[in-house]
Residue, then its C-alpha position, 0 to 999 in steps of 0.5 A: m513405221d509400214k511402208v506404203y509404196i508405188k514402184n515405176l509410175k511412168v508419166e509424160a512430162i516437160i522436163g530437161i535443160f536443152e532446148w529439144e527437152r522444153e518441146v517434147k514431153q519425156i517418161i519420167s520413171v516414180d518410186i515413192e515409199m511412204d511411211f503410214d501406220n496400217k494396223k487400223a487399215a488392217t483391222s477395219d478393211d475399210i479403204e478410208d482407214a488405208l493410205d489410198y495409193k491410187k489418189v497419190g499415184k493420181r495426183v503426182s501423175a497430174f502434177i508432173q504432167g502439167s509441169k515444166v521444170k527444168l531439173v529433176e532435183s526441182l520436181a522431186e521437190k515439189v512432188a514429195k512437199i505435195i505428198l506430205q501436205e495433202f496425204p497421211v504420210s510421215r515420211l518418204v522416199l521418192t525416187l525419180s529416174k528419166p530414162g534413156a536420158l544419158r547415153g549408155s546407161e538405163s536411167v538417171g535421176i534422183s532419190i530423196t528423203r524428207p521427213 
């Protein structure tokens, strides 16, 4: 299966368990790898036959910006569900990272795979 991906999509959101995290937007970095058969789009050269990664990115960004979940685990599950329900994707790997969330590390986060 072919892969369509979005790397390091940066979105500001309220996320976290601490009181200060409920008041200050933080950057969430999103990586999405989606299984999609690109043969038809490659032949037709028509965006209607492709997985429009711009639409996926805008939908994911809008959802994350409006969400106020506490855990990256919850956010990852909700984002994966949206992609699988709203786009013709058969499987995805989604990674959400919170840069600077843990002193001494570049980022922390979660990676999930969903059919």
